[in-house]
Phi, psi and omega in degrees: 000318179304316181302319182292317185298329179302334184283346183262166184281154181304317183289348178271355183303314180302321179293319179299318178299321178297318179297318179298322177295320177300317180301313181299319181299315181295319180292318182291316185272345184053043182216157183293155177234128178258130180268172167289183176290133181240146176278172185301323179295317179297320179293326176299317179295314179301314179303316182297320183284313182296330178300343180278351186248124179287336189271356185237152173225173178213157175216161179221155181207141178221013180069303180293150173297132180054043180297137180283318180256127184221150170276148179244145175247120176257127188213155176292155188298336181291338192278142176244106184292149173236166185305321183297337182300334184281347174050064183242141174238135176251133181245151168240149182252123174268128178204164185286085187294342178296328190255342187209152179238114178280142179243166181308310182298330178297314184291315179302313180299319181295319179294317179294326182289346174282357181087017181279142173287138182300336179289350184264354174225151187259227184287151173242125180243135185227133166229192187299331187241351187225151168229126178229146176208158184248138176229164173289139181309323187294343178245004187301315183294320179300315180295317182299322182282324192258341180275087184247351179209146174233113189062233180264006186265129174282133181229160176232128184259130180233142174290149175241152170278146180296340180283341175291166187290114175272141181295135173282155176283119181288343185291147176234122178267124178258129180278138179226150174248137178223158166244132184230153182282335177200174181265017178298146182302315182293324180294314182295315181296315180301317183293312186289320181273354182056050177235171179288161177300322181299316180296317179299317181295324179295323177297318183290310182289340177274014177059037180254007185235131173241143172241122183051048173070011177240130179298136179234126179242016179259117186295332184268010179305132184271124177274156179223168178302142178092349180288147173240125179259137169243121181245115186303127179088351182230014175080206187231156182223133174255132173276104186279305177195156173256135188242055177074194187236155176277176179300330181270016176067027173268155183269131174275127189232132174254127178231157171252134184242127177246113181264149182289140181278148171074000000 
């Protein structure tokens, strides 16, 4: 385990300790443990750690197809998980769509302003006529009662059955292969955006780059598998996997690229 932990970042240590505690809890109680909603990087860490144990397995669920944020169930091998184990509620928001268009940041801001922890709700999907989002069952009633307005717009929140039409993710991730000299943030951005290192560094120092939802202004920050980059004005990039090295000692890199629409 020590060997494994070295591969993760220092700031990820508290999360790793939490995962190790979950493991102990499952082993001690010999019963499943359900986590809050985790982002792809966090799920990558959980997968890496649980993979070290023969006696444990894991599954994840976020209701939406290809959900970015999902709850994970860590369970002993005897256990057979079912959909209800993830304890998810999906809501739809009724609001006057003729007069106003709600966007993702509006909904996210409204949920956070209720005092909710980000770990208690999952993906938010928005199209021209609908807003849908997933929450943990334990806060569903609280959200239903208290989410009555978003910005200046009065809204009404209704539970949906999972059999009702869930919004598909309109986003399309295109897979790309690159060879890079290192996993430094400036090198990866320069390569993927086909810009100079100076331009890439200016984006980073100008606070236009987030890695796993955290602003990063260090050009030499080392990226790892499972990371998600958001580059303002240029969409998002997932680091899918590193595939060894070329003869010239360059790293073969697989990424998913999400370009902004419109």
